[in-house]
FIDREN-489533 format. One line per field, with one value per residue (C-alpha): x, y, z. Coordinates in steps of 0.02 Angstrom, whole numbers, plus 50000, padded with zeros to 5 digits. Each point is the difference from the previous one (the first is absolute). Layout:
BEGIN
px <- (X,...)
py <- (Y,...)
pz <- (Z,...)
This chain:
BEGIN
px <- (49729,49984,50142,49994,50171,50050,50150,50060,50019,50182,50026,49943,50051,50146,49902,50108,49989,49828,49913,50147,49976,50138,50005,50115,49902,49833,50067,50061,49832,49906,50112,49958,49814,50006,50076,49861,49854,49865,49853,50065,49944,50140,49999,50140,50043,50026,50187,50068,49841,49854,50087,50090,49844,49896,50128,50000,49811,49994,49898,50011,49885,49911,50031,49914,49990,49864,50131,49968,50179,50061,49883,50059,50184,49988,49883,50086,50170,49932,49921,50169,50087,49862,50021,50186,49968,49863,50109,50147,49887,49916,50170,50035,49836,49908,49817,50008,49864,49985,49870,49997,49926,49955,49866,49898,50069,49944,50012,49857,50008,50085,50135,49938,50049,49879,50083,49884,50087,49879,50104,50158,49916,49928,50166,50084,49866,50031,50186,50065,50123,49922,50130,49942,50099,50004,49888,49878,49824,49845,49987,49842,50040,50181,49986,50131,50124,50133,49963,50161,50049,50006,49817,49957,50092,49893,49837,50047,50067,49832,49897,50089,50028,50188,50095,50165,50044,50172,50073,50162,50096,50177,50055,50008,49861,49945,50158,50026,50102,50161,49958,49962,49848,49858,49945,49820,49881,49836,49961,50059,50075,50127,50088,49930,50166,50094,49883,50019,49958,50056,50170,49922,49840,49856,49824,49931,50089,50162,50040,49894,49849,50039,50009,49840,49908,50061,49956,49819,50001,49925,50147,50190,50092,50183,50108,50161,50126,50011,50129,49869,49856,50028,50008,49836,49913,50068,49908,50129,49975,50155,50038,49879,49838,49861,49857,49882,49908,50147,49991,50158,50063,49928)
py <- (50146,49935,50015,49972,49948,49988,49892,50053,49866,50051,49969,49819,49944,50012,50117,49981,49809,49928,49913,50006,50031,50093,49873,50100,50161,49912,49914,50167,50082,49856,50010,50185,49970,49860,50121,50129,50021,50096,49921,49984,49989,49957,50039,49947,50050,49892,50014,49871,49897,50106,50141,49894,49904,50160,50081,49846,50013,50191,50016,50149,50094,50074,49876,49834,49828,49875,49864,49864,49940,50172,50007,49829,50047,50164,49947,49831,50083,50117,49855,49913,50153,50027,49820,50030,50157,49918,49848,50107,50092,49843,49919,50141,49983,50140,49949,50049,49949,50033,50117,50008,50161,49919,49899,50155,50167,50089,50161,50089,50068,50158,49900,50032,49858,49908,49891,49908,50005,49914,49841,50095,50089,49837,49910,50141,49989,49814,50023,49960,50099,50016,49998,50078,50032,50089,49901,50007,50067,49985,50162,50049,50019,49942,49821,49993,50135,50017,50065,50058,49969,50188,50016,49863,50089,50155,49902,49893,50141,50087,49841,49936,50171,49981,50110,49969,49965,49949,49960,49901,50027,49961,50180,50090,50119,50108,50072,50173,50043,49987,49828,50064,49945,50125,50023,50049,50009,50095,50011,49904,50160,49993,49854,49992,50048,49863,49853,49893,49821,49845,49927,49829,49941,50083,50019,50093,50167,49982,50126,50133,49885,49968,50184,50041,49858,50047,50183,49941,49945,50105,49965,50003,49849,49950,49938,49917,49865,49822,50049,50114,49875,49948,50182,50039,49852,50059,50166,50111,50101,49962,50053,50119,50058,50024,50107,50104,50063,50100,49910,49964,49820,49888)
pz <- (50929,49824,49875,49812,49934,49818,49958,49829,49868,49980,50186,50003,49824,49881,49889,49844,50007,49958,50145,50119,50186,50091,50142,50114,49981,50026,50156,50071,49964,50080,50154,50018,49981,50129,50126,49978,50118,49904,49913,49823,49819,49878,49815,49884,49824,49847,49977,49880,50009,49938,49908,49871,49952,49995,49885,49886,49978,49991,50159,50118,50117,49849,49857,50022,49922,49956,49972,50129,49981,50050,50148,50057,49981,50095,50139,50018,50022,50133,50095,50001,50070,50126,50060,50025,50103,50104,50031,50058,50123,50065,50029,50123,50093,49910,49972,49816,49878,49812,49925,49809,49928,49833,50090,50044,49940,49843,49900,49915,49823,50065,50088,50177,50117,50113,50131,50120,50170,50118,49994,50047,50145,50065,49986,50098,50133,50015,50028,49826,49893,49827,49861,49836,49842,49835,49883,49857,50020,49892,49900,49908,49815,50020,50059,50138,50051,50134,50174,50080,50179,50024,49950,50123,50140,49976,49997,50150,50108,49991,50020,50156,50079,49994,50121,49909,49818,49940,49830,50004,49838,49943,50031,50168,49951,49855,49922,49928,49844,50100,50069,50175,50099,49997,50180,49964,49851,50009,49812,49847,49931,50142,49916,49823,49920,50092,49970,49846,49955,50091,49957,49966,49918,50094,49934,50151,49999,50097,50138,49916,50014,50183,50043,49907,50088,50173,49976,49987,50181,50139,50116,49986,49932,49992,49855,50057,49959,50067,50132,50080,50002,50180,50054,49911,50081,50168,49979,49916,49838,49897,49821,49916,50078,49871,50062,49894,50156,50066,50168,50097,49999,50134)
């Protein structure tokens, strides 16, 4: 089986502190990944690395920049975080390798994303664990804009025929207005009233963006907290199941 796993930027970094890795949290996540058995594609968010620079330069998934200094700052920060994640995985025997979306992905003038995935599929077939990340992409008419890790998850899940998709966030699932975990979401309207912006700098949509992206999948996905990562990788469906097809969780 093939699993696509998103590690939220807030999980692996101190999101309120620019370019600061949460070493303990990253180590725990890497330990959980190392204990898994499925073929795996990992995507991680920007956390305190990409988001702060993107906010400084006014760059989001729709607003771009032609400023080469801004491009260098945002992409450079994400490469540094990606190196930290890959290193943590490799230290635990995971055959992790970096894949940088800015090198190949693009948006057309309408904002539609194109993500070449042949490299990822080949790496999987050769026994590697590709590790992608939120990044910049070339955007027709806008220069360079942000591609979120959540967007990448959707593209990759379809491209590699993922049987399981998980998003590890800092909360135990999608929360309702009372702060309780929503067991299942089949349409955005189910939770629209409860979802607001992120509590730290986030240029990719926060939890609302995650839910919208995962509802685009043709199979159920799970949103859960770091404490449930090992359970997810062991085959369980912790946290919130997001499934626009109405199918029962696998």
